[in-house]
Wavefront OBJ file of the C-alpha trace (Angstrom):
o trace
v 26.728 28.805 7.836
v 24.543 31.564 6.594
v 21.628 31.081 3.916
v 23.599 32.668 0.912
v 26.500 30.341 1.537
v 24.249 27.052 1.893
v 22.719 28.264 -1.367
v 25.871 29.163 -3.177
v 27.713 25.869 -1.929
v 24.979 23.616 -3.681
v 24.761 25.758 -6.751
v 28.790 25.822 -7.364
v 29.044 21.978 -6.534
v 26.503 21.342 -9.149
v 28.210 23.360 -11.769
v 31.681 21.354 -10.907
v 33.201 23.922 -8.923
v 35.330 22.940 -6.019
v 33.934 25.753 -3.687
v 32.483 29.149 -4.171
v 35.780 30.784 -3.883
v 36.873 29.024 -7.306
v 33.519 30.501 -8.919
v 34.658 34.112 -7.627
v 37.968 33.864 -8.873
v 37.232 32.687 -12.378
v 34.751 35.196 -12.892
v 36.058 38.071 -10.568
v 32.588 38.374 -8.685
v 32.243 40.639 -5.949
v 30.095 39.834 -2.873
v 27.224 42.042 -4.081
v 27.136 39.991 -7.395
v 26.693 36.911 -5.224
v 23.956 38.511 -3.437
v 22.255 39.462 -6.819
v 22.295 35.934 -7.798
v 20.808 34.831 -4.325
v 18.114 37.461 -4.387
v 17.274 36.619 -8.163
v 16.837 32.982 -7.324
v 15.031 33.227 -3.805
v 13.042 36.423 -3.872
v 12.413 37.069 -7.554
v 11.979 33.421 -8.285
v 13.832 33.474 -11.479
v 14.942 30.267 -13.200
v 18.400 30.978 -14.002
v 21.334 33.758 -14.502
v 20.167 34.116 -18.029
v 17.129 35.956 -16.445
v 19.014 38.433 -13.956
v 19.156 41.538 -15.851
v 21.208 43.281 -12.907
v 23.972 41.305 -14.280
v 26.033 42.150 -17.340
v 25.200 40.435 -20.278
v 28.492 38.911 -20.796
v 28.438 37.499 -17.258
v 24.834 36.030 -17.549
v 25.893 34.217 -20.630
v 29.184 32.939 -19.192
v 27.402 31.550 -16.084
v 24.724 29.922 -17.878
v 27.382 28.423 -20.191
v 29.398 27.173 -17.311
v 26.074 25.388 -15.909
v 25.243 27.613 -12.995
v 21.451 26.990 -12.551
v 19.088 27.850 -9.683
v 17.813 24.524 -9.575
v 18.871 20.764 -10.157
v 15.507 19.514 -9.984
v 14.009 18.274 -13.332
v 10.115 18.092 -13.350
v 9.107 14.880 -15.169
v 5.451 15.018 -14.324
v 3.099 17.603 -12.993
v -0.565 16.545 -12.025
v -3.199 18.608 -10.823
v -6.425 17.224 -8.984
v -9.877 17.533 -10.366
v -10.764 20.075 -7.957
v -7.690 21.906 -8.670
v -6.806 22.061 -5.072
v -3.755 19.975 -5.220
v -0.762 19.682 -7.417
v 1.981 16.859 -7.232
v 5.188 17.221 -9.034
v 7.500 14.232 -9.652
v 11.282 15.464 -9.876
v 14.152 13.801 -11.081
v 17.505 14.522 -9.367
v 20.994 14.790 -11.046
v 21.897 11.166 -10.306
v 18.407 9.744 -11.508
v 16.843 9.434 -8.200
v 13.040 10.627 -7.929
v 11.151 12.645 -5.277
v 7.855 14.059 -5.037
v 6.367 17.136 -3.368
v 2.697 18.525 -3.382
v 1.157 21.767 -3.310
v -2.175 22.291 -1.611
v -4.307 25.133 -2.307
v -6.924 25.662 0.544
v -10.034 27.819 0.326
v -8.842 31.209 1.013
v -5.429 32.455 0.548
v -3.529 29.579 2.437
v -1.261 27.476 0.312
v 0.758 24.578 1.802
v 3.881 22.821 0.071
v 4.631 19.311 1.281
v 8.289 18.696 0.579
v 10.522 15.756 0.804
v 13.810 15.467 2.647
v 15.091 12.207 1.227
v 14.712 9.895 -1.751
v 12.767 6.996 -0.262
v 13.053 6.391 3.645
v 14.588 3.853 5.951
v 11.963 3.702 8.383
v 9.430 1.058 6.606
v 6.251 2.160 8.300
v 3.958 -0.359 7.196
v 1.416 1.846 5.875
v 3.385 4.392 3.901
v 4.206 3.820 0.355
v 7.698 5.537 0.598
v 8.608 3.151 3.333
v 7.682 0.272 1.184
v 10.172 1.363 -1.381
v 13.196 1.490 0.664
v 15.864 4.197 0.984
v 17.992 5.605 -1.724
v 19.936 8.639 -0.185
v 19.681 12.008 1.506
v 18.794 15.121 -0.282
v 21.054 18.338 0.016
v 19.676 21.343 1.577
v 19.060 22.781 -1.909
v 17.251 19.819 -3.345
v 14.853 20.248 -0.390
v 14.556 24.104 -0.752
v 14.076 23.902 -4.527
v 11.005 22.011 -4.168
v 9.386 25.018 -2.580
v 10.905 27.256 -5.158
v 9.289 25.253 -7.952
v 5.809 25.816 -6.405
v 6.497 29.340 -5.521
v 7.010 30.000 -9.261
v 3.839 28.241 -10.068
v 1.921 29.989 -7.549
v 3.508 33.426 -8.803
v 2.044 32.931 -12.019
v -1.156 33.196 -10.477
v -0.454 36.089 -8.202
v -0.287 33.661 -5.093
v 2.470 32.798 -2.871
v 3.444 29.899 -0.418
v 2.227 30.360 3.300
v 3.112 27.318 4.633
v 5.896 24.596 4.168
v 5.608 21.009 5.682
v 8.577 18.442 5.631
v 5.962 15.760 5.449
v 6.715 14.596 1.917
v 9.078 11.327 1.086
v 11.755 10.543 3.882
v 12.412 11.344 7.432
v 13.545 14.781 8.092
v 15.357 14.175 11.374
v 17.365 11.435 9.563
v 18.860 14.046 7.491
v 18.826 16.523 10.198
v 21.553 19.008 9.041
v 20.256 19.302 5.449
v 16.962 20.055 6.911
v 17.994 22.573 9.158
v 19.663 24.278 6.382
v 16.896 23.939 4.430
v 14.700 25.704 7.067
v 17.159 28.500 7.076
v 16.734 29.117 3.250
v 13.024 29.105 3.718
v 13.180 31.395 6.679
v 15.821 33.917 5.290
v 14.349 37.471 5.297
v 16.805 38.583 2.539
v 15.776 35.561 0.447
v 12.525 33.466 0.555
v 11.091 35.099 3.723
v 8.810 32.270 5.070
v 8.362 32.893 8.820
v 9.375 30.203 11.226
v 6.017 29.758 12.622
v 4.850 28.627 8.928
v 7.103 25.586 8.937
v 6.443 22.211 10.295
v 8.767 19.364 10.422
v 7.354 15.761 10.994
v 9.197 12.999 12.531
v 8.491 9.336 13.378
v 9.918 9.926 16.507
v 13.694 9.967 16.694
v 14.085 11.005 20.312
v 17.729 12.223 20.236
v 16.991 14.391 17.196
v 13.888 15.837 19.187
v 16.029 16.883 21.931
v 18.617 18.372 19.412
v 15.790 20.335 17.717
v 14.314 21.536 21.019
v 17.885 22.877 21.803
v 17.714 25.154 18.506
v 14.918 27.102 20.128
v 13.430 27.806 16.755
v 9.526 28.811 16.416
v 9.324 25.867 13.778
v 6.264 23.625 14.325
v 6.880 20.033 15.309
v 4.697 17.027 14.380
v 5.007 13.474 15.625
v 3.946 10.659 13.369
v 2.324 8.665 16.390
v -0.360 6.416 14.846
v -0.776 4.060 17.598
v -1.302 4.358 21.594
v 0.754 1.379 22.813
v 4.199 -0.066 22.202
v 3.001 -3.271 20.925
v 0.542 -1.777 18.094
v 3.396 0.987 17.354
v 5.978 -1.366 16.977
v 4.091 -3.549 14.559
v 3.133 -0.471 12.381
v 6.288 1.598 13.007
v 9.664 -0.474 13.542
v 11.296 2.689 14.842
v 9.280 2.393 18.323
v 11.604 -0.644 19.083
v 14.314 1.584 19.206
v 12.638 4.751 20.844
v 9.482 3.386 22.526
v 6.473 5.608 23.594
v 7.590 6.387 27.186
v 11.127 7.854 25.627
v 9.166 9.644 22.892
v 6.605 11.103 25.072
v 9.283 12.261 27.561
v 11.286 14.053 24.621
v 7.956 15.669 23.758
v 7.580 16.941 27.009
v 11.007 18.351 27.292
v 10.282 20.031 23.872
v 7.307 21.735 25.294
v 9.102 22.894 28.432
v 12.118 24.408 26.488
v 10.212 26.081 23.562
v 6.750 26.446 25.006
v 5.462 25.354 21.419
v 2.342 23.181 20.588
v 3.224 19.683 19.348
v 0.919 18.163 16.625
v 0.360 14.226 16.642
v -0.533 12.718 13.528
v -2.603 9.476 13.544
v -3.469 7.888 10.436
v -6.808 5.844 10.848
v -6.530 2.207 9.876
v -9.595 0.044 9.637
v -9.698 -2.672 12.442
v -6.184 -1.568 13.488
v -6.110 1.442 15.729
v -9.392 2.955 15.401
v -11.304 1.251 18.210
v -12.876 3.104 21.116
v -10.261 1.413 23.373
v -7.384 2.650 21.281
v -9.118 6.183 21.590
v -9.145 6.085 25.283
v -5.316 4.611 25.338
v -4.522 7.646 23.166
v -6.333 10.285 25.513
v -4.341 8.834 28.083
v -0.893 9.553 26.803
v -2.145 12.915 25.446
v -1.889 14.624 28.764
v 0.662 17.419 27.562
v -0.768 20.835 27.898
v 0.219 21.796 24.370
v -0.724 18.462 22.723
v -2.882 18.364 19.633
v -4.088 15.195 17.658
v -4.592 15.290 14.136
v -6.589 12.338 12.876
v -5.664 11.452 9.153
v -8.119 9.295 7.024
v -6.000 6.693 5.464
v -5.113 6.559 1.661
v -4.519 3.145 0.272
v -1.436 2.666 -1.746
v -1.228 -0.196 -4.493
v 1.316 -2.525 -2.443
v -0.536 -1.574 1.069
v -2.142 -4.329 3.282
v -4.414 -1.895 5.173
v -7.921 -0.175 4.507
v -9.132 3.259 5.535
v -11.412 3.621 8.628
v -14.985 5.065 7.598
v -15.804 8.723 8.284
v -18.335 7.903 10.934
v -15.986 5.822 12.969
v -13.226 8.583 12.492
v -15.620 11.035 14.159
v -16.576 8.656 16.858
v -13.020 8.419 17.460
v -12.467 12.087 17.650
v -15.533 12.348 19.996
v -13.870 10.110 22.592
v -10.740 12.118 22.571
v -12.745 15.654 22.561
v -14.809 14.201 25.531
v -11.237 13.343 27.283
v -10.139 16.970 26.756
v -7.782 16.310 24.088
v -7.659 18.842 21.205
v -8.487 17.137 18.208
v -8.998 17.656 14.415
v -9.773 15.543 11.567
v -7.411 16.303 8.351
v -9.253 17.066 5.092
v -8.157 14.738 2.456
v -6.752 16.365 -0.549
v -5.033 14.945 -3.801
v -6.384 11.224 -3.445
v -7.092 11.156 -7.336
v -3.548 11.945 -8.102
v -2.012 9.892 -5.609
v -0.619 12.921 -3.579
v -2.340 12.215 -0.005
v -0.517 11.560 2.985
v 1.339 8.428 2.908
v 1.167 7.969 -1.020
v 4.334 9.544 -2.134
v 6.211 6.861 -3.669
v 6.769 7.319 -7.549
v 7.597 3.762 -8.145
v 4.587 2.473 -6.880
v 2.247 5.081 -8.497
v 1.750 4.255 -12.382
v -0.077 7.342 -13.279
v 3.214 9.554 -12.418
v 5.306 7.266 -15.066
v 2.338 7.328 -17.603
v 2.388 11.014 -17.496
v 6.094 11.019 -18.232
v 5.826 8.644 -21.382
v 3.168 10.935 -22.899
l 1 2 3 4 5 6 7 8 9 10 11 12 13 14 15 16 17 18 19 20 21 22 23 24 25 26 27 28 29 30 31 32 33 34 35 36 37 38 39 40 41 42 43 44 45 46 47 48 49 50 51 52 53 54 55 56 57 58 59 60 61 62 63 64 65 66 67 68 69 70 71 72 73 74 75 76 77 78 79 80 81 82 83 84 85 86 87 88 89 90 91 92 93 94 95 96 97 98 99 100 101 102 103 104 105 106 107 108 109 110 111 112 113 114 115 116 117 118 119 120 121 122 123 124 125 126 127 128 129 130 131 132 133 134 135 136 137 138 139 140 141 142 143 144 145 146 147 148 149 150 151 152 153 154 155 156 157 158 159 160 161 162 163 164 165 166 167 168 169 170 171 172 173 174 175 176 177 178 179 180 181 182 183 184 185 186 187 188 189 190 191 192 193 194 195 196 197 198 199 200 201 202 203 204 205 206 207 208 209 210 211 212 213 214 215 216 217 218 219 220 221 222 223 224 225 226 227 228 229 230 231 232 233 234 235 236 237 238 239 240 241 242 243 244 245 246 247 248 249 250 251 252 253 254 255 256 257 258 259 260 261 262 263 264 265 266 267 268 269 270 271 272 273 274 275 276 277 278 279 280 281 282 283 284 285 286 287 288 289 290 291 292 293 294 295 296 297 298 299 300 301 302 303 304 305 306 307 308 309 310 311 312 313 314 315 316 317 318 319 320 321 322 323 324 325 326 327 328 329 330 331 332 333 334 335 336 337 338 339 340 341 342 343 344 345 346 347 348 349 350 351 352 353 354 355 356 357 358 359 360 361 362
C-alpha cells in the first residue's frame, strides 16, 4: 500500500466512511484532490481541510463538517523542560486511551521525536513505567505518524524541523509490526513528510521473528535492541521476553541482520545500580558484543513512581564504559533529557505521572 493510501485509509475511517471510494463518490473527488489533501497534511503541515486553500471553499467546508480531520490526537497536556530542550506531549486517542511522545531539541540543528507505537505495552520490562501499566491496544499507522506531525508543526512555528524519529516511546514496535512499517512509509515518503530512512530508528525488546522479517525489508532504517543485561539469567529477571527469545537466539538474529543489511545495530543498556552495572557485567557484555557493526549505548536510569530500581551513579557508568572501550566495543553514554517532566527513557506512562494529569486539570 502506498503512503497516500495508508494516510487516506485512517482519515476516512475516523470520519465514518467505509473506505476511500465512499468519500470519493460522495464529493466527486478526483485523484489530484486527494493528493492535495495529503500534501497539505504531510508536507505543508496544515491542521485540517479548512486551511487547504487549493480546495474550493465549498469543498473545504463540506469536508470539515463531515468530520475529515488531519489528526485524531487530542493534546491534553504539553510540558516543556526547564532547559527548553525537551517537550512531552500527552495525547488522547479517539477511544479515550492515552499515549505520550517526546520532542528533544539538541544543541545545534538536530531534533529528535520519540514516538509511541502502542497504548501501553505487553512485555512488562521490570524497570519500565509503560510496562508497569500493562497493554491497552495497538496504534494505527496514522496515530503513530500524527505524533511526529504534531511536533513538526510545533517546530515549524520556530522555523525548525524534525531531523530524526525514534520508535522508543510507549509500546513494543515489532509487536505492532505492520502499522509501524506503514508509519515508516509515511515518515519517509518524498512526496509527503520526506524523512530519510537513515534518520529513523526502531527499538525492539528482541522479537527474533520480527527482527528477521525486518531484515528482509532491506530498509536503511536503524535497528536498536533493548538489551539491558549480558546473561540469560539476569535478562530474564528484567525482561520476561528473554524466556521466549534467549540471548543466543537474539544475537544470532542480530548477526543475520548485519549480514543482510550491512547496517550498524545499537544496543541499549539501561544502568541499574547494583543490578547490571558491575565490572563482571561489563566484561560479559563485551564478550557478546563481537559483531563488527555493534554499538552499545549506556543509558542512565530514570526512576519511576512505581519502580523498584535506582540509578547507577555517573562515575560507575563511565567505569563501565571504560571496560567496554578497552575491549574494543564502541560505546557511548546517552545524555539525559527531560527528567524534570518525566519525559526521559523508561518514564512514559501517563497513569503514573501525576504532573501530566495535574496539567490537564489546570
